[in-house]
C-alpha positions as CSV (number, residue, x, y, z in Angstrom):
1,M,-7.6,16.0,-13.1
2,R,-4.5,17.3,-14.9
3,A,-4.1,20.1,-12.3
4,A,-4.4,17.6,-9.5
5,R,-1.7,15.5,-11.0
6,L,0.5,18.5,-11.4
7,A,0.0,19.5,-7.8
8,A,0.7,16.0,-6.6
9,T,3.9,16.0,-8.7
10,M,5.0,19.3,-7.2
11,V,4.3,18.0,-3.7
12,A,6.3,14.9,-4.5
13,V,9.3,16.9,-5.6
14,A,9.1,19.0,-2.5
15,I,8.9,15.9,-0.3
16,G,11.7,14.3,-2.2
17,F,13.9,17.3,-1.5
18,A,12.9,17.2,2.2
19,V,13.6,13.5,2.4
20,S,17.1,13.9,0.9
21,A,17.7,16.8,3.3
22,A,16.5,14.8,6.3
23,P,19.1,13.9,8.9
24,T,21.4,11.1,7.7
25,R,22.2,9.4,10.9
26,A,21.4,5.7,10.4
27,D,19.4,5.5,13.6
28,D,17.2,8.6,12.9
29,I,14.4,6.8,11.0
30,E,11.8,8.6,13.1
31,A,12.6,11.9,11.4
32,K,12.5,10.2,8.0
33,V,9.1,8.7,8.5
34,Q,7.5,12.0,9.6
35,L,6.8,12.8,5.9
36,C,4.8,9.6,5.6
37,A,2.1,10.9,8.0
38,A,1.2,13.6,5.4
39,C,-0.7,10.9,3.4
40,H,-0.7,7.7,5.5
41,G,-1.8,9.5,8.7
42,E,-0.5,10.4,12.1
43,S,-2.2,7.4,13.8
44,G,-2.0,4.9,10.9
45,I,-5.3,5.9,9.3
46,P,-4.6,7.4,5.9
47,N,-5.9,10.9,5.2
48,D,-7.6,9.5,2.1
49,P,-8.2,5.8,2.6
50,K,-9.8,5.6,-0.8
51,T,-6.5,6.1,-2.5
52,V,-3.8,5.7,0.2
53,P,-3.3,2.3,1.9
54,V,-2.8,1.7,5.6
55,I,0.9,1.0,6.2
56,W,0.9,0.8,10.0
57,G,1.2,-2.9,10.9
58,Q,1.6,-4.0,7.3
59,Q,3.9,-6.8,6.4
60,Q,7.6,-5.7,6.5
61,S,8.6,-7.7,3.5
62,Y,5.8,-6.2,1.5
63,L,6.7,-2.6,2.5
64,V,10.3,-3.2,1.6
65,K,9.3,-4.5,-1.8
66,Q,7.0,-1.6,-2.5
67,L,9.5,1.0,-1.5
68,H,12.1,-0.7,-3.6
69,D,9.7,-0.9,-6.6
70,Y,8.8,2.8,-6.3
71,R,12.5,3.6,-6.1
72,S,13.4,1.5,-9.1
73,G,10.4,2.5,-11.2
74,D,8.9,-1.0,-11.2
75,R,5.8,0.7,-9.6
76,E,4.9,4.3,-10.4
77,N,3.1,6.9,-8.4
78,P,3.9,10.6,-8.7
79,V,4.3,11.1,-4.9
80,M,5.7,7.7,-3.7
81,S,8.2,7.4,-6.6
82,A,9.7,10.8,-5.8
83,I,9.9,10.0,-2.1
84,A,11.4,6.6,-2.6
85,K,14.0,7.8,-5.0
86,G,15.1,10.3,-2.3
87,L,15.6,7.6,0.2
88,A,18.9,5.8,0.8
89,Q,18.8,2.1,-0.1
90,E,19.8,1.2,3.4
91,D,16.9,3.1,4.9
92,L,14.2,1.1,3.0
93,R,14.3,-1.9,5.4
94,K,14.5,0.4,8.4
95,I,11.5,2.4,7.3
96,A,9.5,-0.8,6.5
97,A,10.4,-2.3,9.9
98,Y,9.3,1.0,11.6
99,F,5.8,0.8,10.1
100,A,5.5,-3.0,10.4
101,A,6.1,-2.7,14.2
102,K,3.2,-0.2,14.5
103,P,-0.2,-1.6,15.4
104,W,-2.7,-2.0,12.7
105,P,-5.2,0.8,13.3
106,A,-8.6,-0.3,14.7
107,G,-11.1,-0.1,11.9
108,H,-14.8,0.2,11.9
109,P,-16.1,-2.2,9.3
110,S,-19.5,-1.2,7.9
111,A,-20.9,-4.6,8.5
112,A,-19.6,-8.1,9.4
113,P,-18.4,-9.9,6.3
114,A,-21.0,-11.8,4.5
115,S,-20.4,-15.2,3.1
116,A,-17.1,-15.5,1.2
117,P,-17.5,-14.4,-2.4
118,N,-16.5,-16.4,-5.4
119,G,-12.8,-16.3,-6.1
120,V,-11.6,-15.1,-2.6
121,A,-10.2,-18.5,-1.7
122,Q,-7.4,-18.0,-4.3
123,C,-6.2,-15.1,-2.1
124,Q,-5.8,-17.1,1.1
125,P,-2.6,-19.1,0.3
126,C,-0.6,-15.9,0.2
127,H,-2.6,-13.4,2.1
128,Q,-3.5,-16.0,4.9
129,P,-6.9,-17.3,6.0
130,K,-7.9,-14.1,7.7
131,F,-6.3,-11.9,5.1
132,D,-3.8,-10.4,7.6
133,G,-0.9,-11.1,5.3
134,G,2.3,-13.0,5.6
135,M,5.6,-13.3,3.9
136,P,5.6,-11.8,1.2
137,A,1.9,-10.9,0.8
138,P,0.4,-7.8,2.3
139,R,-2.5,-7.6,4.7
140,L,-5.8,-7.0,2.8
141,A,-8.3,-7.2,5.7
142,G,-9.5,-3.7,6.6
143,L,-8.1,-1.8,3.7
144,S,-10.7,0.4,2.0
145,Y,-13.0,-1.0,-0.6
146,E,-11.9,1.8,-3.0
147,Y,-8.2,1.1,-2.6
148,L,-8.7,-2.7,-2.9
149,V,-10.9,-2.6,-6.0
150,A,-8.6,0.0,-7.7
151,S,-5.5,-2.2,-7.0
152,M,-7.2,-5.3,-8.2
153,R,-8.3,-3.5,-11.4
154,A,-4.8,-2.2,-11.9
155,F,-3.4,-5.7,-11.8
156,A,-6.1,-7.0,-14.1
157,T,-5.4,-4.4,-16.7
158,D,-1.6,-4.5,-16.4
159,E,-1.4,-1.0,-15.1
160,R,0.4,-2.5,-12.1
161,T,2.9,-5.2,-12.9
162,N,5.2,-5.3,-9.9
163,N,4.0,-8.8,-9.0
164,L,4.2,-11.7,-11.4
165,D,1.2,-13.6,-10.0
166,M,-1.4,-10.9,-9.3
167,P,-2.2,-9.9,-12.9
168,K,-3.2,-13.5,-14.0
169,F,-5.2,-14.0,-10.8
170,M,-7.1,-10.7,-11.3
171,R,-7.7,-11.2,-15.0
172,A,-9.3,-14.6,-14.2
173,L,-12.0,-12.8,-12.2
174,T,-14.8,-10.7,-13.6
175,D,-15.3,-7.1,-12.6
176,S,-18.2,-8.1,-10.3
177,E,-16.1,-10.8,-8.6
178,R,-13.3,-8.4,-7.9
179,D,-15.9,-5.9,-6.6
180,A,-17.4,-8.5,-4.3
181,I,-14.0,-9.6,-3.0
182,A,-12.9,-6.0,-2.4
183,R,-16.2,-5.4,-0.4
184,Y,-15.6,-8.6,1.6
185,L,-12.0,-7.8,2.4
186,A,-12.8,-4.2,3.4
187,A,-15.3,-5.4,5.9
188,F,-13.2,-8.3,7.2
């Protein structure tokens, strides 16, 4: 585990240097987003969907906030924090717009969603009735179960605090309720 974290940090530093060395023309976002494909995938499907979210077709405002939070240290990740810190502030919105304009990759849910689990209704005011996101909340429908449940757990345990509402919502749910909601959203 420690070796994997060290390797991730080394990759992040290398990527950070590559980002900062990327072309600086304001309209050359295409070159800057090429690094994203290493983890988030060439066609919008992450190389490891269990730990990496889909960003193609995600809400622009959400993507801007996450990039900003990684850049400022309000959200930590060895790879993303290093990459975001290497980006120019003015590029955050452009990069977010680039990915928001991409189509959400067609997924293959394992099964049609069963009846809505207890607690999922509290997600709909922000994440929308079909969980496809809206200002400022991200799309949840179609993200992997593993990514969703890990994110929900991180909010519930205050490991992730870059949203004022999510920790209290996630703490109000039991582990089994969060698990059921994550399974439901992944299949949605």
